[in-house]
C-alpha positions as YAML, in Angstrom:
chain: A
units: angstrom
residues:
- id: 1
  name: MET
  ca: [-32.97, -0.18, -19.49]
- id: 2
  name: PRO
  ca: [-35.20, -3.03, -20.52]
- id: 3
  name: GLN
  ca: [-35.41, -3.71, -24.24]
- id: 4
  name: ARG
  ca: [-38.95, -2.86, -24.47]
- id: 5
  name: GLN
  ca: [-38.40, 0.36, -22.68]
- id: 6
  name: ALA
  ca: [-35.38, 1.28, -24.92]
- id: 7
  name: VAL
  ca: [-37.57, 0.50, -28.13]
- id: 8
  name: ALA
  ca: [-40.46, 2.75, -27.04]
- id: 9
  name: THR
  ca: [-38.10, 5.55, -26.05]
- id: 10
  name: SER
  ca: [-36.26, 5.36, -29.26]
- id: 11
  name: LEU
  ca: [-39.52, 5.81, -31.04]
- id: 12
  name: ALA
  ca: [-40.61, 8.58, -28.97]
- id: 13
  name: ILE
  ca: [-37.11, 10.49, -29.78]
- id: 14
  name: ILE
  ca: [-37.68, 9.73, -33.79]
- id: 15
  name: ILE
  ca: [-40.83, 11.54, -33.66]
- id: 16
  name: PRO
  ca: [-39.69, 15.01, -32.99]
- id: 17
  name: THR
  ca: [-36.46, 14.81, -34.87]
- id: 18
  name: ALA
  ca: [-38.09, 13.41, -38.17]
- id: 19
  name: PHE
  ca: [-40.52, 16.26, -38.00]
- id: 20
  name: MET
  ca: [-38.05, 18.85, -37.68]
- id: 21
  name: ALA
  ca: [-35.84, 17.32, -40.64]
- id: 22
  name: THR
  ca: [-39.03, 16.84, -42.63]
- id: 23
  name: LEU
  ca: [-40.02, 20.31, -42.08]
- id: 24
  name: GLN
  ca: [-36.78, 21.61, -43.52]
- id: 25
  name: ASN
  ca: [-36.64, 19.06, -46.36]
- id: 26
  name: SER
  ca: [-40.00, 20.22, -47.27]
- id: 27
  name: ARG
  ca: [-39.15, 23.81, -47.29]
- id: 28
  name: SER
  ca: [-36.07, 22.76, -50.14]
- id: 29
  name: GLU
  ca: [-38.98, 21.12, -52.10]
- id: 30
  name: TRP
  ca: [-37.08, 17.82, -51.72]
- id: 31
  name: VAL
  ca: [-39.93, 15.57, -50.32]
- id: 32
  name: ASN
  ca: [-41.92, 13.40, -52.76]
- id: 33
  name: TRP
  ca: [-45.16, 13.56, -50.74]
- id: 34
  name: LYS
  ca: [-46.97, 10.85, -52.71]
- id: 35
  name: VAL
  ca: [-44.44, 8.38, -51.99]
- id: 36
  name: ALA
  ca: [-44.18, 9.53, -48.31]
- id: 37
  name: ALA
  ca: [-47.88, 9.54, -47.98]
- id: 38
  name: ILE
  ca: [-48.16, 5.87, -49.12]
- id: 39
  name: THR
  ca: [-45.06, 4.43, -47.35]
- id: 40
  name: ALA
  ca: [-46.25, 6.28, -44.14]
- id: 41
  name: LEU
  ca: [-49.52, 4.99, -44.28]
- id: 42
  name: SER
  ca: [-48.31, 1.11, -44.69]
- id: 43
  name: ALA
  ca: [-45.48, 1.79, -42.10]
- id: 44
  name: SER
  ca: [-47.92, 2.95, -39.50]
- id: 45
  name: LEU
  ca: [-50.07, -0.11, -39.90]
- id: 46
  name: PHE
  ca: [-47.22, -2.57, -39.39]
- id: 47
  name: ALA
  ca: [-45.66, -0.42, -36.43]
- id: 48
  name: TYR
  ca: [-49.29, -0.54, -35.04]
- id: 49
  name: TYR
  ca: [-49.18, -4.17, -34.97]
- id: 50
  name: GLY
  ca: [-45.66, -4.57, -34.30]
- id: 51
  name: ALA
  ca: [-46.13, -2.69, -31.19]
- id: 52
  name: GLY
  ca: [-48.95, -5.19, -30.56]
- id: 53
  name: TRP
  ca: [-46.57, -8.00, -31.14]
- id: 54
  name: LEU
  ca: [-43.71, -6.36, -28.88]
- id: 55
  name: LYS
  ca: [-45.94, -6.59, -25.78]
- id: 56
  name: THR
  ca: [-45.80, -10.58, -26.26]
- id: 57
  name: LEU
  ca: [-42.11, -11.04, -26.20]
- id: 58
  name: SER
  ca: [-40.04, -11.04, -23.29]
- id: 59
  name: ASN
  ca: [-37.01, -8.75, -22.97]
- id: 60
  name: GLU
  ca: [-34.59, -11.72, -23.49]
- id: 61
  name: THR
  ca: [-36.18, -12.54, -26.88]
- id: 62
  name: LEU
  ca: [-36.51, -8.87, -27.92]
- id: 63
  name: SER
  ca: [-32.52, -8.58, -27.20]
- id: 64
  name: ARG
  ca: [-31.73, -11.68, -29.09]
- id: 65
  name: VAL
  ca: [-33.82, -10.59, -32.05]
- id: 66
  name: PHE
  ca: [-32.36, -7.28, -32.16]
- id: 67
  name: GLY
  ca: [-28.68, -8.72, -31.84]
- id: 68
  name: ALA
  ca: [-29.66, -11.25, -34.62]
- id: 69
  name: VAL
  ca: [-30.62, -8.32, -36.93]
- id: 70
  name: LEU
  ca: [-27.56, -6.34, -36.09]
- id: 71
  name: VAL
  ca: [-25.32, -9.28, -37.22]
- id: 72
  name: ILE
  ca: [-27.29, -10.28, -40.39]
- id: 73
  name: PHE
  ca: [-27.07, -6.54, -41.37]
- id: 74
  name: GLY
  ca: [-23.56, -6.11, -40.27]
- id: 75
  name: LEU
  ca: [-22.48, -9.30, -42.17]
- id: 76
  name: ARG
  ca: [-24.34, -8.26, -45.15]
- id: 77
  name: MET
  ca: [-22.42, -4.94, -45.34]
- id: 78
  name: LEU
  ca: [-19.31, -6.67, -44.77]
- id: 79
  name: LEU
  ca: [-19.88, -8.92, -47.75]
- id: 80
  name: LEU
  ca: [-21.53, -7.05, -50.20]
- id: 81
  name: GLY
  ca: [-19.71, -3.89, -49.44]
- id: 82
  name: LYS
  ca: [-22.71, -1.62, -49.19]
- id: 83
  name: ALA
  ca: [-22.81, 0.90, -46.19]
...
């Protein structure tokens, strides 16, 4: 699957699963709605512009960026001992 399609498919899967988890957590009154609303608004704006930026990158570049991010966070976890 091309990287661009993999990203879009992953995001489409996250929406219903996040909704169901939020529904359950909300029933338990574990959701801080003020923090959630502020974070969701800012993250949505960045996601909108990020998706536009995604269109301009080749699959090769996207794969390299994704790989680099995985390596950076993996090294961080190994060196700092944080999972």
